[in-house]
C-alpha positions as CSV (number, residue, x, y, z in Angstrom):
1,M,44.5,195.3,86.3
2,A,47.8,194.8,88.2
3,F,47.2,198.1,90.0
4,W,43.9,197.1,91.5
5,Q,45.1,193.6,92.2
6,A,48.0,195.1,94.2
7,V,45.7,197.5,96.1
8,V,43.3,194.7,97.1
9,I,46.0,192.2,98.1
10,A,48.1,194.7,100.0
11,G,45.1,196.3,101.7
12,I,43.6,193.0,102.9
13,G,47.0,191.7,103.9
14,T,47.9,194.8,105.9
15,L,44.5,194.9,107.7
16,L,44.6,191.2,108.5
17,G,48.2,191.3,109.6
18,A,47.6,194.2,112.0
19,A,44.5,192.5,113.4
20,I,46.3,189.2,113.9
21,G,49.3,190.9,115.4
22,L,47.1,192.6,118.0
23,L,45.3,189.5,119.1
24,P,48.0,187.9,121.4
25,S,48.5,191.1,123.3
26,L,44.8,191.8,123.6
27,A,44.2,188.2,124.8
28,L,46.7,188.7,127.6
29,A,44.9,191.8,128.7
30,I,41.5,190.2,128.9
31,P,41.8,187.9,131.9
32,P,42.7,190.6,134.5
33,Q,39.9,192.7,133.3
34,L,37.4,189.9,133.6
35,A,38.6,189.1,137.1
36,A,38.3,192.7,138.2
37,A,34.8,192.9,136.8
38,S,33.7,189.8,138.6
39,G,35.0,191.1,142.0
40,T,37.7,188.4,142.4
41,P,41.1,189.6,143.5
42,V,43.5,190.1,140.6
43,P,46.9,188.5,140.9
44,A,49.9,190.6,140.1
45,S,51.1,189.0,136.9
46,G,53.9,191.5,136.3
47,L,52.7,192.1,132.7
48,P,52.5,195.8,131.7
49,D,49.2,197.1,130.4
50,F,49.0,196.9,126.6
51,A,48.5,200.1,124.7
52,P,48.6,199.5,120.9
53,P,50.3,202.2,118.8
54,W,47.2,203.2,116.9
55,L,48.8,206.0,115.0
56,Q,51.6,203.7,113.6
57,L,49.1,200.9,112.8
58,G,46.8,203.3,111.0
59,L,49.6,204.9,109.0
60,T,50.9,201.4,108.1
61,A,47.4,200.2,107.1
62,A,47.0,203.3,104.9
63,A,50.5,203.9,103.5
64,L,51.6,200.4,102.7
65,P,48.8,199.6,100.2
66,L,49.2,203.1,98.7
67,L,52.9,202.6,98.2
68,I,52.4,199.2,96.6
69,A,49.7,200.6,94.4
70,I,51.9,203.5,93.2
71,G,54.7,201.0,92.6
72,S,52.5,198.7,90.5
73,W,51.1,201.7,88.6
74,L,54.6,202.9,87.8
75,T,56.0,199.6,86.7
76,A,52.9,198.2,84.9
77,G,53.3,197.9,81.1
78,R,51.4,200.5,79.2
79,R,48.9,199.5,76.6
80,R,50.4,200.2,73.2
81,I,48.0,201.4,70.5
82,A,48.9,200.2,67.0
83,V,48.4,202.9,64.4
84,R,48.1,201.8,60.8
85,R,49.4,204.2,58.2
86,A,47.6,204.4,54.9
87,A,50.0,203.5,52.1
């Protein structure tokens, strides 16, 4: 139970964290693109183009839940089977 709970929580948290972390940078990149598409002159804002590190984000989104799942599996208590001996 703890294994799957860790996988779900870490997986959802990692994906949401990566998406929310990308939003501000992507929001800053949208206005110049909209202005260029409409034909209006684009002011030089001095902001560099945003290129997300997709490889690192993908590895983090895959590796972090996997590491947490392995850790929870290794540290979870094992179910002990009680064996009765015939007297």
